Backbone as XML, in Angstrom:
<?xml version="1.0"?>
<chain id="A" units="angstrom">
  <residue number="1" name="MET">
    <atom name="N" x="108.029" y="18.598" z="185.215"/>
    <atom name="CA" x="108.305" y="17.185" z="185.308"/>
    <atom name="C" x="107.069" y="16.498" z="185.875"/>
  </residue>
  <residue number="2" name="GLN">
    <atom name="N" x="106.637" y="15.422" z="185.232"/>
    <atom name="CA" x="105.536" y="14.649" z="185.803"/>
    <atom name="C" x="106.155" y="13.699" z="186.812"/>
  </residue>
  <residue number="3" name="ILE">
    <atom name="N" x="105.615" y="13.688" z="188.042"/>
    <atom name="CA" x="106.197" y="12.795" z="189.029"/>
    <atom name="C" x="105.287" y="11.643" z="189.387"/>
  </residue>
  <residue number="4" name="ALA">
    <atom name="N" x="104.018" y="11.718" z="189.026"/>
    <atom name="CA" x="103.126" y="10.615" z="189.362"/>
    <atom name="C" x="101.891" y="10.662" z="188.493"/>
  </residue>
  <residue number="5" name="GLY">
    <atom name="N" x="101.438" y="9.505" z="188.124"/>
    <atom name="CA" x="100.171" y="9.357" z="187.439"/>
    <atom name="C" x="99.511" y="8.119" z="188.016"/>
  </residue>
  <residue number="6" name="MET">
    <atom name="N" x="98.235" y="8.223" z="188.341"/>
    <atom name="CA" x="97.573" y="7.087" z="188.976"/>
    <atom name="C" x="96.094" y="7.117" z="188.645"/>
  </residue>
  <residue number="7" name="GLU">
    <atom name="N" x="95.451" y="6.014" z="188.806"/>
    <atom name="CA" x="94.005" y="5.945" z="188.735"/>
    <atom name="C" x="93.539" y="5.402" z="190.069"/>
  </residue>
  <residue number="8" name="ILE">
    <atom name="N" x="92.592" y="6.097" z="190.689"/>
    <atom name="CA" x="92.134" y="5.699" z="192.012"/>
    <atom name="C" x="90.619" y="5.582" z="192.031"/>
  </residue>
  <residue number="9" name="ARG">
    <atom name="N" x="90.125" y="4.702" z="192.845"/>
    <atom name="CA" x="88.688" y="4.587" z="193.070"/>
    <atom name="C" x="88.368" y="5.349" z="194.336"/>
  </residue>
  <residue number="10" name="VAL">
    <atom name="N" x="87.407" y="6.247" z="194.248"/>
    <atom name="CA" x="87.017" y="7.012" z="195.423"/>
    <atom name="C" x="85.615" y="6.606" z="195.847"/>
  </residue>
  <residue number="11" name="ASN">
    <atom name="N" x="85.424" y="6.463" z="197.139"/>
    <atom name="CA" x="84.125" y="6.092" z="197.688"/>
    <atom name="C" x="83.290" y="7.308" z="198.045"/>
  </residue>
  <residue number="12" name="HIS">
    <atom name="N" x="83.905" y="8.458" z="198.016"/>
    <atom name="CA" x="83.237" y="9.704" z="198.370"/>
    <atom name="C" x="83.450" y="10.667" z="197.198"/>
  </residue>
  <residue number="13" name="PRO">
    <atom name="N" x="82.476" y="11.493" z="196.855"/>
    <atom name="CA" x="82.612" y="12.362" z="195.681"/>
    <atom name="C" x="83.500" y="13.587" z="195.885"/>
  </residue>
  <residue number="14" name="VAL">
    <atom name="N" x="84.362" y="13.550" z="196.904"/>
    <atom name="CA" x="85.292" y="14.655" z="197.121"/>
    <atom name="C" x="86.700" y="14.091" z="197.244"/>
  </residue>
  <residue number="15" name="LEU">
    <atom name="N" x="87.571" y="14.573" z="196.379"/>
    <atom name="CA" x="88.989" y="14.226" z="196.415"/>
    <atom name="C" x="89.699" y="15.364" z="197.130"/>
  </residue>
  <residue number="16" name="ALA">
    <atom name="N" x="90.608" y="15.039" z="198.032"/>
    <atom name="CA" x="91.346" y="16.060" z="198.779"/>
    <atom name="C" x="92.831" y="15.951" z="198.469"/>
  </residue>
  <residue number="17" name="LEU">
    <atom name="N" x="93.492" y="17.083" z="198.481"/>
    <atom name="CA" x="94.947" y="17.084" z="198.345"/>
    <atom name="C" x="95.501" y="18.170" z="199.233"/>
  </residue>
  <residue number="18" name="GLY">
    <atom name="N" x="96.711" y="17.933" z="199.709"/>
    <atom name="CA" x="97.341" y="18.933" z="200.554"/>
    <atom name="C" x="98.364" y="18.349" z="201.492"/>
  </residue>
  <residue number="19" name="SER">
    <atom name="N" x="98.548" y="19.041" z="202.582"/>
    <atom name="CA" x="99.552" y="18.702" z="203.581"/>
    <atom name="C" x="99.224" y="17.380" z="204.289"/>
  </residue>
  <residue number="20" name="THR">
    <atom name="N" x="100.231" y="16.794" z="204.897"/>
    <atom name="CA" x="100.015" y="15.585" z="205.695"/>
    <atom name="C" x="99.356" y="15.913" z="207.022"/>
  </residue>
  <residue number="21" name="ASP">
    <atom name="N" x="99.230" y="17.204" z="207.347"/>
    <atom name="CA" x="98.523" y="17.624" z="208.558"/>
    <atom name="C" x="97.060" y="17.219" z="208.468"/>
  </residue>
  <residue number="22" name="TRP">
    <atom name="N" x="96.371" y="17.361" z="209.578"/>
    <atom name="CA" x="94.961" y="17.043" z="209.684"/>
    <atom name="C" x="94.160" y="17.758" z="208.606"/>
  </residue>
  <residue number="23" name="LEU">
    <atom name="N" x="93.236" y="17.056" z="207.964"/>
    <atom name="CA" x="92.381" y="17.610" z="206.916"/>
    <atom name="C" x="91.225" y="18.370" z="207.545"/>
  </residue>
  <residue number="24" name="PRO">
    <atom name="N" x="91.154" y="19.689" z="207.345"/>
    <atom name="CA" x="90.037" y="20.449" z="207.909"/>
    <atom name="C" x="88.761" y="20.206" z="207.105"/>
  </residue>
  <residue number="25" name="VAL">
    <atom name="N" x="87.632" y="20.587" z="207.665"/>
    <atom name="CA" x="86.365" y="20.484" z="206.951"/>
    <atom name="C" x="86.320" y="21.608" z="205.923"/>
  </residue>
  <residue number="26" name="LEU">
    <atom name="N" x="86.158" y="21.243" z="204.661"/>
    <atom name="CA" x="86.040" y="22.215" z="203.583"/>
    <atom name="C" x="84.686" y="22.014" z="202.921"/>
  </residue>
  <residue number="27" name="GLU">
    <atom name="N" x="83.818" y="22.999" z="203.012"/>
    <atom name="CA" x="82.485" y="22.896" z="202.429"/>
    <atom name="C" x="82.512" y="23.371" z="200.987"/>
  </residue>
  <residue number="28" name="LEU">
    <atom name="N" x="82.147" y="22.473" z="200.072"/>
    <atom name="CA" x="82.150" y="22.810" z="198.658"/>
    <atom name="C" x="80.949" y="23.653" z="198.245"/>
  </residue>
  <residue number="29" name="ARG">
    <atom name="N" x="79.826" y="23.442" z="198.920"/>
    <atom name="CA" x="78.573" y="24.103" z="198.533"/>
    <atom name="C" x="78.360" y="23.896" z="197.046"/>
  </residue>
  <residue number="30" name="GLY">
    <atom name="N" x="78.278" y="24.907" z="196.236"/>
    <atom name="CA" x="78.060" y="24.737" z="194.801"/>
    <atom name="C" x="79.324" y="24.795" z="193.967"/>
  </residue>
  <residue number="31" name="GLU">
    <atom name="N" x="80.482" y="24.874" z="194.605"/>
    <atom name="CA" x="81.750" y="25.026" z="193.884"/>
    <atom name="C" x="82.304" y="23.689" z="193.404"/>
  </residue>
  <residue number="32" name="ALA">
    <atom name="N" x="83.116" y="23.734" z="192.356"/>
    <atom name="CA" x="83.801" y="22.533" z="191.859"/>
    <atom name="C" x="85.001" y="22.201" z="192.741"/>
  </residue>
  <residue number="33" name="ALA">
    <atom name="N" x="85.575" y="23.221" z="193.404"/>
    <atom name="CA" x="86.718" y="23.020" z="194.295"/>
    <atom name="C" x="86.811" y="24.193" z="195.257"/>
  </residue>
  <residue number="34" name="VAL">
    <atom name="N" x="87.331" y="23.931" z="196.443"/>
    <atom name="CA" x="87.612" y="24.977" z="197.423"/>
    <atom name="C" x="88.943" y="24.663" z="198.083"/>
  </residue>
  <residue number="35" name="GLY">
    <atom name="N" x="89.571" y="25.689" z="198.638"/>
    <atom name="CA" x="90.844" y="25.469" z="199.293"/>
    <atom name="C" x="90.985" y="26.304" z="200.547"/>
  </residue>
  <residue number="36" name="CYS">
    <atom name="N" x="91.986" y="25.954" z="201.329"/>
    <atom name="CA" x="92.356" y="26.717" z="202.517"/>
    <atom name="C" x="93.880" y="26.809" z="202.519"/>
  </residue>
  <residue number="37" name="ASP">
    <atom name="N" x="94.466" y="27.153" z="203.648"/>
    <atom name="CA" x="95.923" y="27.308" z="203.713"/>
    <atom name="C" x="96.698" y="26.019" z="203.469"/>
  </residue>
  <residue number="38" name="THR">
    <atom name="N" x="96.068" y="24.869" z="203.730"/>
    <atom name="CA" x="96.801" y="23.604" z="203.660"/>
    <atom name="C" x="96.210" y="22.544" z="202.738"/>
  </residue>
  <residue number="39" name="HIS">
    <atom name="N" x="94.973" y="22.719" z="202.280"/>
    <atom name="CA" x="94.312" y="21.672" z="201.502"/>
    <atom name="C" x="93.403" y="22.223" z="200.413"/>
  </residue>
  <residue number="40" name="VAL">
    <atom name="N" x="93.089" y="21.359" z="199.460"/>
    <atom name="CA" x="92.124" y="21.652" z="198.409"/>
    <atom name="C" x="91.174" y="20.464" z="198.332"/>
  </residue>
  <residue number="41" name="ALA">
    <atom name="N" x="89.874" y="20.733" z="198.216"/>
    <atom name="CA" x="88.862" y="19.689" z="198.040"/>
    <atom name="C" x="88.245" y="19.872" z="196.655"/>
  </residue>
  <residue number="42" name="ILE">
    <atom name="N" x="88.086" y="18.765" z="195.915"/>
    <atom name="CA" x="87.618" y="18.802" z="194.531"/>
    <atom name="C" x="86.467" y="17.821" z="194.350"/>
  </residue>
  <residue number="43" name="ARG">
    <atom name="N" x="85.406" y="18.245" z="193.678"/>
    <atom name="CA" x="84.303" y="17.328" z="193.345"/>
    <atom name="C" x="84.751" y="16.393" z="192.231"/>
  </residue>
  <residue number="44" name="VAL">
    <atom name="N" x="84.442" y="15.111" z="192.387"/>
    <atom name="CA" x="84.746" y="14.106" z="191.358"/>
    <atom name="C" x="83.621" y="13.065" z="191.325"/>
  </residue>
  <residue number="45" name="GLN">
    <atom name="N" x="83.660" y="12.213" z="190.316"/>
    <atom name="CA" x="82.718" y="11.090" z="190.270"/>
    <atom name="C" x="83.105" y="10.097" z="191.342"/>
  </residue>
  <residue number="46" name="ALA">
    <atom name="N" x="82.137" y="9.561" z="192.031"/>
    <atom name="CA" x="82.429" y="8.573" z="193.075"/>
    <atom name="C" x="81.764" y="7.252" z="192.733"/>
  </residue>
  <residue number="47" name="GLN">
    <atom name="N" x="82.478" y="6.184" z="192.975"/>
    <atom name="CA" x="81.977" y="4.820" z="192.829"/>
    <atom name="C" x="81.429" y="4.526" z="191.440"/>
  </residue>
  <residue number="48" name="VAL">
    <atom name="N" x="81.839" y="5.278" z="190.442"/>
    <atom name="CA" x="81.372" y="5.046" z="189.080"/>
    <atom name="C" x="82.486" y="4.455" z="188.244"/>
  </residue>
  <residue number="49" name="ARG">
    <atom name="N" x="83.641" y="5.089" z="188.299"/>
    <atom name="CA" x="84.816" y="4.620" z="187.563"/>
    <atom name="C" x="86.059" y="5.156" z="188.257"/>
  </residue>
  <residue number="50" name="LEU">
    <atom name="N" x="87.202" y="4.702" z="187.800"/>
    <atom name="CA" x="88.450" y="5.176" z="188.377"/>
    <atom name="C" x="88.672" y="6.642" z="187.997"/>
  </residue>
  <residue number="51" name="ILE">
    <atom name="N" x="89.221" y="7.405" z="188.918"/>
    <atom name="CA" x="89.549" y="8.807" z="188.678"/>
    <atom name="C" x="91.028" y="8.873" z="188.306"/>
  </residue>
  <residue number="52" name="LYS">
    <atom name="N" x="91.326" y="9.454" z="187.156"/>
    <atom name="CA" x="92.708" y="9.592" z="186.714"/>
    <atom name="C" x="93.293" y="10.862" z="187.331"/>
  </residue>
  <residue number="53" name="VAL">
    <atom name="N" x="94.394" y="10.714" z="188.061"/>
    <atom name="CA" x="95.054" y="11.844" z="188.710"/>
    <atom name="C" x="96.497" y="11.888" z="188.228"/>
  </residue>
  <residue number="54" name="ARG">
    <atom name="N" x="96.906" y="13.062" z="187.747"/>
    <atom name="CA" x="98.301" y="13.258" z="187.339"/>
    <atom name="C" x="98.874" y="14.408" z="188.147"/>
  </residue>
  <residue number="55" name="LEU">
    <atom name="N" x="100.088" y="14.221" z="188.633"/>
    <atom name="CA" x="100.768" y="15.195" z="189.476"/>
    <atom name="C" x="102.028" y="15.675" z="188.768"/>
  </residue>
  <residue number="56" name="PHE">
    <atom name="N" x="102.166" y="16.993" z="188.647"/>
    <atom name="CA" x="103.314" y="17.603" z="187.973"/>
    <atom name="C" x="103.989" y="18.580" z="188.925"/>
  </residue>
  <residue number="57" name="THR">
    <atom name="N" x="105.305" y="18.738" z="188.785"/>
    <atom name="CA" x="106.027" y="19.739" z="189.565"/>
    <atom name="C" x="106.844" y="20.614" z="188.630"/>
  </residue>
  <residue number="58" name="ASP">
    <atom name="N" x="107.210" y="21.774" z="189.139"/>
    <atom name="CA" x="108.027" y="22.721" z="188.410"/>
    <atom name="C" x="109.469" y="22.235" z="188.409"/>
  </residue>
  <residue number="59" name="PRO">
    <atom name="N" x="110.234" y="22.312" z="187.346"/>
    <atom name="CA" x="109.907" y="22.904" z="186.059"/>
    <atom name="C" x="109.235" y="21.893" z="185.126"/>
  </residue>
  <residue number="60" name="LEU">
    <atom name="N" x="108.396" y="22.416" z="184.243"/>
    <atom name="CA" x="107.739" y="21.573" z="183.231"/>
    <atom name="C" x="108.576" y="21.627" z="181.960"/>
  </residue>
  <residue number="61" name="ASP">
    <atom name="N" x="109.681" y="20.901" z="181.966"/>
    <atom name="CA" x="110.604" y="20.988" z="180.842"/>
    <atom name="C" x="110.508" y="19.822" z="179.866"/>
  </residue>
  <residue number="62" name="GLU">
    <atom name="N" x="109.610" y="18.901" z="180.111"/>
    <atom name="CA" x="109.468" y="17.753" z="179.220"/>
    <atom name="C" x="108.006" y="17.308" z="179.189"/>
  </residue>
  <residue number="63" name="ALA">
    <atom name="N" x="107.662" y="16.551" z="178.154"/>
    <atom name="CA" x="106.294" y="16.018" z="178.046"/>
    <atom name="C" x="106.195" y="14.793" z="178.934"/>
  </residue>
  <residue number="64" name="PRO">
    <atom name="N" x="105.058" y="14.386" z="179.380"/>
    <atom name="CA" x="103.768" y="15.048" z="179.185"/>
    <atom name="C" x="103.606" y="16.254" z="180.090"/>
  </residue>
  <residue number="65" name="ARG">
    <atom name="N" x="102.642" y="17.067" z="179.759"/>
    <atom name="CA" x="102.322" y="18.274" z="180.509"/>
    <atom name="C" x="100.863" y="18.225" z="180.921"/>
  </residue>
  <residue number="66" name="PRO">
    <atom name="N" x="100.447" y="19.095" z="181.851"/>
    <atom name="CA" x="99.026" y="19.153" z="182.187"/>
    <atom name="C" x="98.190" y="19.404" z="180.932"/>
  </residue>
  <residue number="67" name="ASP">
    <atom name="N" x="97.013" y="18.826" z="180.880"/>
    <atom name="CA" x="96.141" y="18.934" z="179.716"/>
    <atom name="C" x="95.599" y="20.359" z="179.610"/>
  </residue>
  <residue number="68" name="PRO">
    <atom name="N" x="95.909" y="21.085" z="178.517"/>
    <atom name="CA" x="95.453" y="22.471" z="178.390"/>
    <atom name="C" x="93.943" y="22.607" z="178.202"/>
  </residue>
  <residue number="69" name="SER">
    <atom name="N" x="93.259" y="21.524" z="177.854"/>
    <atom name="CA" x="91.805" y="21.593" z="177.668"/>
    <atom name="C" x="91.046" y="21.485" z="178.997"/>
  </residue>
  <residue number="70" name="PHE">
    <atom name="N" x="91.724" y="21.112" z="180.077"/>
    <atom name="CA" x="91.084" y="20.997" z="181.383"/>
    <atom name="C" x="90.760" y="22.380" z="181.946"/>
  </residue>
  <residue number="71" name="ALA">
    <atom name="N" x="89.704" y="22.450" z="182.738"/>
    <atom name="CA" x="89.289" y="23.694" z="183.384"/>
    <atom name="C" x="89.967" y="23.821" z="184.746"/>
  </residue>
  <residue number="72" name="THR">
    <atom name="N" x="90.588" y="24.966" z="185.006"/>
    <atom name="CA" x="91.204" y="25.217" z="186.306"/>
    <atom name="C" x="90.097" y="25.462" z="187.328"/>
  </residue>
  <residue number="73" name="VAL">
    <atom name="N" x="90.099" y="24.661" z="188.401"/>
    <atom name="CA" x="89.078" y="24.807" z="189.450"/>
    <atom name="C" x="89.654" y="25.383" z="190.736"/>
  </residue>
  <residue number="74" name="PHE">
    <atom name="N" x="90.972" y="25.387" z="190.856"/>
    <atom name="CA" x="91.621" y="26.007" z="192.019"/>
    <atom name="C" x="93.019" y="26.426" z="191.617"/>
  </residue>
  <residue number="75" name="GLU">
    <atom name="N" x="93.394" y="27.628" z="192.055"/>
    <atom name="CA" x="94.764" y="28.088" z="191.882"/>
    <atom name="C" x="95.091" y="28.996" z="193.055"/>
  </residue>
  <residue number="76" name="GLY">
    <atom name="N" x="96.142" y="28.656" z="193.776"/>
    <atom name="CA" x="96.532" y="29.455" z="194.924"/>
    <atom name="C" x="97.601" y="28.755" z="195.731"/>
  </residue>
  <residue number="77" name="PRO">
    <atom name="N" x="98.116" y="29.435" z="196.757"/>
    <atom name="CA" x="99.167" y="28.835" z="197.581"/>
    <atom name="C" x="98.597" y="27.923" z="198.661"/>
  </residue>
  <residue number="78" name="ILE">
    <atom name="N" x="99.315" y="26.848" z="198.939"/>
    <atom name="CA" x="99.028" y="26.026" z="200.115"/>
    <atom name="C" x="100.352" y="25.725" z="200.801"/>
  </residue>
  <residue number="79" name="SER">
    <atom name="N" x="100.272" y="25.407" z="202.076"/>
    <atom name="CA" x="101.459" y="25.104" z="202.864"/>
    <atom name="C" x="101.610" y="23.596" z="203.005"/>
  </residue>
  <residue number="80" name="LEU">
    <atom name="N" x="102.772" y="23.098" z="202.636"/>
    <atom name="CA" x="103.102" y="21.678" z="202.811"/>
    <atom name="C" x="104.155" y="21.609" z="203.916"/>
  </residue>
  <residue number="81" name="ALA">
    <atom name="N" x="103.712" y="21.321" z="205.127"/>
    <atom name="CA" x="104.559" y="21.395" z="206.320"/>
    <atom name="C" x="105.849" y="20.589" z="206.188"/>
  </residue>
  <residue number="82" name="ASP">
    <atom name="N" x="105.741" y="19.367" z="205.688"/>
    <atom name="CA" x="106.931" y="18.517" z="205.601"/>
    <atom name="C" x="107.361" y="18.252" z="204.153"/>
  </residue>
  <residue number="83" name="GLY">
    <atom name="N" x="106.823" y="19.029" z="203.219"/>
    <atom name="CA" x="107.204" y="18.868" z="201.817"/>
    <atom name="C" x="106.522" y="17.714" z="201.123"/>
  </residue>
  <residue number="84" name="ARG">
    <atom name="N" x="105.566" y="17.084" z="201.779"/>
    <atom name="CA" x="104.835" y="15.967" z="201.187"/>
    <atom name="C" x="103.426" y="16.419" z="200.807"/>
  </residue>
  <residue number="85" name="LEU">
    <atom name="N" x="102.943" y="15.893" z="199.670"/>
    <atom name="CA" x="101.587" y="16.169" z="199.206"/>
    <atom name="C" x="100.791" y="14.883" z="199.299"/>
  </residue>
  <residue number="86" name="VAL">
    <atom name="N" x="99.643" y="14.956" z="199.960"/>
    <atom name="CA" x="98.744" y="13.805" z="200.097"/>
    <atom name="C" x="97.584" y="14.006" z="199.132"/>
  </residue>
  <residue number="87" name="ILE">
    <atom name="N" x="97.221" y="12.948" z="198.408"/>
    <atom name="CA" x="96.069" y="12.961" z="197.511"/>
    <atom name="C" x="95.222" y="11.757" z="197.877"/>
  </residue>
  <residue number="88" name="GLY">
    <atom name="N" x="93.923" y="11.976" z="198.084"/>
    <atom name="CA" x="93.038" y="10.854" z="198.401"/>
    <atom name="C" x="91.625" y="11.306" z="198.639"/>
  </residue>
  <residue number="89" name="ASP">
    <atom name="N" x="90.731" y="10.338" z="198.840"/>
    <atom name="CA" x="89.349" y="10.731" z="199.116"/>
    <atom name="C" x="89.235" y="11.202" z="200.560"/>
  </residue>
  <residue number="90" name="VAL">
    <atom name="N" x="88.220" y="12.011" z="200.842"/>
    <atom name="CA" x="88.105" y="12.605" z="202.173"/>
    <atom name="C" x="87.758" y="11.584" z="203.246"/>
  </residue>
  <residue number="91" name="MET">
    <atom name="N" x="87.356" y="10.393" z="202.853"/>
    <atom name="CA" x="87.073" y="9.335" z="203.820"/>
    <atom name="C" x="88.359" y="8.659" z="204.299"/>
  </residue>
  <residue number="92" name="GLY">
    <atom name="N" x="89.459" y="8.898" z="203.605"/>
    <atom name="CA" x="90.734" y="8.303" z="203.981"/>
    <atom name="C" x="90.912" y="6.876" z="203.502"/>
  </residue>
  <residue number="93" name="VAL">
    <atom name="N" x="90.017" y="6.398" z="202.633"/>
    <atom name="CA" x="90.119" y="5.032" z="202.121"/>
    <atom name="C" x="91.266" y="4.921" z="201.119"/>
  </residue>
  <residue number="94" name="THR">
    <atom name="N" x="91.364" y="5.908" z="200.238"/>
    <atom name="CA" x="92.425" y="5.954" z="199.242"/>
    <atom name="C" x="93.358" y="7.094" z="199.606"/>
  </residue>
  <residue number="95" name="ARG">
    <atom name="N" x="94.667" y="6.804" z="199.647"/>
    <atom name="CA" x="95.616" y="7.842" z="200.052"/>
    <atom name="C" x="96.948" y="7.599" z="199.356"/>
  </residue>
  <residue number="96" name="PHE">
    <atom name="N" x="97.436" y="8.611" z="198.666"/>
    <atom name="CA" x="98.721" y="8.578" z="197.986"/>
    <atom name="C" x="99.543" y="9.734" z="198.528"/>
  </residue>
  <residue number="97" name="VAL">
    <atom name="N" x="100.788" y="9.477" z="198.921"/>
    <atom name="CA" x="101.661" y="10.513" z="199.474"/>
    <atom name="C" x="102.904" y="10.614" z="198.602"/>
  </residue>
  <residue number="98" name="SER">
    <atom name="N" x="103.250" y="11.845" z="198.210"/>
    <atom name="CA" x="104.429" y="12.066" z="197.382"/>
    <atom name="C" x="105.297" y="13.162" z="197.990"/>
  </residue>
  <residue number="99" name="LEU">
    <atom name="N" x="106.598" y="12.931" z="198.066"/>
    <atom name="CA" x="107.541" y="13.937" z="198.536"/>
    <atom name="C" x="107.775" y="14.915" z="197.392"/>
  </residue>
  <residue number="100" name="ILE">
    <atom name="N" x="107.413" y="16.171" z="197.603"/>
    <atom name="CA" x="107.558" y="17.212" z="196.586"/>
    <atom name="C" x="108.907" y="17.904" z="196.717"/>
  </residue>
  <residue number="101" name="GLY">
    <atom name="N" x="109.389" y="18.061" z="197.927"/>
    <atom name="CA" x="110.643" y="18.776" z="198.195"/>
    <atom name="C" x="110.623" y="19.291" z="199.613"/>
  </residue>
  <residue number="102" name="GLU">
    <atom name="N" x="111.280" y="20.403" z="199.827"/>
    <atom name="CA" x="111.305" y="21.010" z="201.163"/>
    <atom name="C" x="109.927" y="21.517" z="201.545"/>
  </residue>
  <residue number="103" name="GLY">
    <atom name="N" x="109.670" y="21.545" z="202.855"/>
    <atom name="CA" x="108.410" y="22.083" z="203.344"/>
    <atom name="C" x="108.298" y="23.571" z="203.059"/>
  </residue>
  <residue number="104" name="GLY">
    <atom name="N" x="107.082" y="24.070" z="203.085"/>
    <atom name="CA" x="106.849" y="25.496" z="202.864"/>
    <atom name="C" x="105.637" y="25.726" z="201.981"/>
  </residue>
  <residue number="105" name="ARG">
    <atom name="N" x="105.402" y="26.994" z="201.647"/>
    <atom name="CA" x="104.262" y="27.358" z="200.802"/>
    <atom name="C" x="104.613" y="27.157" z="199.337"/>
  </residue>
  <residue number="106" name="ARG">
    <atom name="N" x="103.642" y="26.622" z="198.608"/>
    <atom name="CA" x="103.813" y="26.394" z="197.173"/>
    <atom name="C" x="102.536" y="26.786" z="196.442"/>
  </residue>
  <residue number="107" name="GLN">
    <atom name="N" x="102.706" y="27.242" z="195.226"/>
    <atom name="CA" x="101.563" y="27.553" z="194.381"/>
    <atom name="C" x="101.028" y="26.240" z="193.816"/>
  </residue>
  <residue number="108" name="ILE">
    <atom name="N" x="99.715" y="26.037" z="193.900"/>
    <atom name="CA" x="99.073" y="24.826" z="193.406"/>
    <atom name="C" x="98.040" y="25.222" z="192.352"/>
  </residue>
  <residue number="109" name="ARG">
    <atom name="N" x="97.996" y="24.487" z="191.256"/>
    <atom name="CA" x="96.938" y="24.666" z="190.261"/>
    <atom name="C" x="96.282" y="23.308" z="190.038"/>
  </residue>
  <residue number="110" name="VAL">
    <atom name="N" x="94.972" y="23.260" z="190.181"/>
    <atom name="CA" x="94.216" y="22.022" z="189.999"/>
    <atom name="C" x="93.248" y="22.233" z="188.837"/>
  </residue>
  <residue number="111" name="ALA">
    <atom name="N" x="93.286" y="21.335" z="187.868"/>
    <atom name="CA" x="92.397" y="21.416" z="186.711"/>
    <atom name="C" x="91.726" y="20.053" z="186.515"/>
  </residue>
  <residue number="112" name="VAL">
    <atom name="N" x="90.483" y="20.077" z="186.030"/>
    <atom name="CA" x="89.725" y="18.844" z="185.823"/>
    <atom name="C" x="89.162" y="18.800" z="184.414"/>
  </residue>
  <residue number="113" name="ASP">
    <atom name="N" x="88.854" y="17.571" z="183.971"/>
    <atom name="CA" x="88.299" y="17.403" z="182.632"/>
    <atom name="C" x="86.887" y="17.957" z="182.518"/>
  </residue>
  <residue number="114" name="GLU">
    <atom name="N" x="86.111" y="17.860" z="183.590"/>
    <atom name="CA" x="84.736" y="18.353" z="183.601"/>
    <atom name="C" x="84.396" y="18.816" z="185.016"/>
  </residue>
  <residue number="115" name="PRO">
    <atom name="N" x="84.359" y="20.122" z="185.252"/>
    <atom name="CA" x="84.108" y="20.612" z="186.607"/>
    <atom name="C" x="82.779" y="20.123" z="187.170"/>
  </residue>
  <residue number="116" name="GLY">
    <atom name="N" x="82.791" y="19.758" z="188.446"/>
    <atom name="CA" x="81.576" y="19.313" z="189.119"/>
    <atom name="C" x="81.571" y="17.820" z="189.353"/>
  </residue>
  <residue number="117" name="TRP">
    <atom name="N" x="80.361" y="17.278" z="189.499"/>
    <atom name="CA" x="80.191" y="15.866" z="189.860"/>
    <atom name="C" x="80.667" y="14.889" z="188.790"/>
  </residue>
  <residue number="118" name="SER">
    <atom name="N" x="80.921" y="15.362" z="187.568"/>
    <atom name="CA" x="81.316" y="14.461" z="186.482"/>
    <atom name="C" x="82.821" y="14.378" z="186.273"/>
  </residue>
  <residue number="119" name="ALA">
    <atom name="N" x="83.613" y="15.068" z="187.072"/>
    <atom name="CA" x="85.068" y="15.056" z="186.896"/>
    <atom name="C" x="85.618" y="13.641" z="187.045"/>
  </residue>
  <residue number="120" name="ALA">
    <atom name="N" x="86.357" y="13.196" z="186.035"/>
    <atom name="CA" x="86.954" y="11.861" z="186.063"/>
    <atom name="C" x="88.464" y="11.906" z="185.861"/>
  </residue>
  <residue number="121" name="ALA">
    <atom name="N" x="89.010" y="13.107" z="185.624"/>
    <atom name="CA" x="90.453" y="13.270" z="185.464"/>
    <atom name="C" x="90.865" y="14.592" z="186.117"/>
  </residue>
  <residue number="122" name="VAL">
    <atom name="N" x="91.982" y="14.537" z="186.850"/>
    <atom name="CA" x="92.469" y="15.698" z="187.595"/>
    <atom name="C" x="93.964" y="15.855" z="187.312"/>
  </residue>
  <residue number="123" name="ASP">
    <atom name="N" x="94.359" y="17.060" z="186.906"/>
    <atom name="CA" x="95.776" y="17.404" z="186.776"/>
    <atom name="C" x="96.126" y="18.363" z="187.904"/>
  </residue>
  <residue number="124" name="ILE">
    <atom name="N" x="97.198" y="18.056" z="188.631"/>
    <atom name="CA" x="97.666" y="18.884" z="189.744"/>
    <atom name="C" x="99.067" y="19.353" z="189.405"/>
  </residue>
  <residue number="125" name="PHE">
    <atom name="N" x="99.260" y="20.673" z="189.426"/>
    <atom name="CA" x="100.573" y="21.233" z="189.192"/>
    <atom name="C" x="101.051" y="21.919" z="190.466"/>
  </residue>
  <residue number="126" name="VAL">
    <atom name="N" x="102.227" y="21.526" z="190.944"/>
    <atom name="CA" x="102.821" y="22.112" z="192.144"/>
    <atom name="C" x="104.017" y="22.949" z="191.708"/>
  </residue>
  <residue number="127" name="GLY">
    <atom name="N" x="103.930" y="24.252" z="191.969"/>
    <atom name="CA" x="104.990" y="25.162" z="191.582"/>
    <atom name="C" x="106.123" y="25.186" z="192.597"/>
  </residue>
  <residue number="128" name="PRO">
    <atom name="N" x="107.092" y="26.067" z="192.363"/>
    <atom name="CA" x="108.226" y="26.179" z="193.281"/>
    <atom name="C" x="107.807" y="26.792" z="194.606"/>
  </residue>
  <residue number="129" name="ARG">
    <atom name="N" x="108.670" y="26.694" z="195.605"/>
    <atom name="CA" x="108.397" y="27.308" z="196.908"/>
    <atom name="C" x="108.231" y="28.806" z="196.741"/>
  </residue>
  <residue number="130" name="LEU">
    <atom name="N" x="107.331" y="29.370" z="197.510"/>
    <atom name="CA" x="107.086" y="30.826" z="197.468"/>
    <atom name="C" x="107.959" y="31.529" z="198.484"/>
  </residue>
</chain>
């Protein structure tokens, strides 16, 4: 099920998603995305154009679905303490919060249209509780 689709302007070339808890420092170095127990940081275009972000949850029983042509840049579990997922730039200027369900660990898959500094579209899939 798609639960949200948005276009956001980011002032910083790193988009973060994860728990409503404090955002830890995540160093991307040369990677397109990195994650920890509670958050994922993704390289995107900054201050050039709006970044299209689509959020999907399990089950995916209807269209639209995540774009199969996108490259997966992160896949793994993260903990959502209160069942809410925050998406926004790491500067905290743009912030979107969505209630996913009960708190706990969930499998997350993040895919982008073009990995690296040119990413302008991000699909986020949140699986069931682990």
